[in-house]
C-alpha positions in Angstrom: 5.0 -11.4 8.2 5.2 -10.9 4.4 2.6 -11.8 1.8 4.1 -13.4 -1.2 2.5 -14.4 -4.3 5.2 -16.5 -6.2 8.9 -17.0 -6.6 9.5 -14.2 -8.7 8.7 -11.8 -5.5 11.2 -13.7 -3.4 13.7 -12.6 -5.7 12.7 -9.2 -6.3 12.1 -8.4 -2.7 9.6 -5.3 -3.2 8.2 -4.7 0.5 6.8 -1.7 2.2 6.5 -1.1 5.7 3.3 -0.9 7.3 2.8 0.1 11.0 -0.6 -0.1 12.9 -0.8 2.7 15.5 -2.5 2.6 18.8 -5.7 0.5 19.1 -5.5 -0.2 15.5 -2.6 -2.7 16.2 -5.2 -4.7 18.3 -7.7 -4.6 15.3 -5.2 -5.6 12.7 -3.4 -8.1 15.3 0.0 -6.8 14.9 2.3 -3.8 15.4 4.2 -3.8 12.0 4.9 -5.7 8.9 6.7 -5.9 6.0 4.0 -6.6 2.8 5.3 -7.7 -0.5 4.2 -5.4 -3.4 3.6 -5.9 -7.1 4.8 -3.6 -9.8 2.6 -1.0 -10.2 0.7 -1.8 -7.0 -1.3 1.5 -5.8 -1.6 2.2 -1.9 -5.3 1.9 -2.5 -4.7 -1.9 -3.7 -2.4 -2.7 -0.9 -4.8 -1.3 1.9 -7.4 -3.6 0.4 -5.4 -6.5 0.3 -4.3 -5.8 4.1 -7.8 -5.5 5.3 -9.1 -8.5 3.6 -6.0 -11.0 4.7 -6.4 -9.6 8.1 -10.1 -10.0 8.0 -10.7 -6.3 9.0 -14.6 -5.6 8.3 -13.9 -1.8 8.4 -13.9 0.5 5.6 -10.4 2.5 5.0 -11.9 5.8 5.4 -12.7 4.4 9.3 -8.6 5.3 9.6 -5.9 7.7 9.1 -3.5 6.7 6.7 -0.1 8.2 6.5 2.2 7.5 3.4 6.0 8.5 3.9 4.9 11.1 6.3 2.0 12.6 4.7 -1.8 12.3 5.5 -3.7 10.8 2.2 -7.2 10.6 1.4 -9.1 7.7 0.0 -9.0 9.3 -3.5 -5.1 10.1 -3.1 -4.3 6.4 -2.2 -5.9 5.4 -5.5 -3.1 7.4 -7.6 -0.1 6.8 -5.3 2.1 3.9 -7.0 4.0 2.2 -4.2 7.8 1.8 -4.2 10.2 -0.4 -2.2 10.6 0.7 1.2 7.8 3.2 1.5 6.1 3.4 4.9 2.6 3.5 5.8 1.0 4.1 9.2 -2.6 3.3 9.8 -3.8 5.3 13.0 -7.2 5.4 14.7 -9.4 8.4 13.2 -8.8 11.2 15.5 -11.3 13.5 16.7 -11.7 16.5 19.1 -13.5 19.5 20.4 
């Protein structure tokens, strides 16, 4: 499923792949999706958009976010500007001992 905001997005076709891993797929109701991005959109804004549209009432900090094979913090997500074909994984927060 893709979130489209207007006809210009259909022509531009700038999307990133988001995968929901393990029990996170049950929370978000899907295993993966391609999400339309706006020029200059940050990872933080994308995550907020997904959480809002999927009606997930948990903070982003409750999950482990991987951007193009690198874990990112909430602060880092504010500075990452997305590009076509970026890949984002959302996993459950891991704990161990």
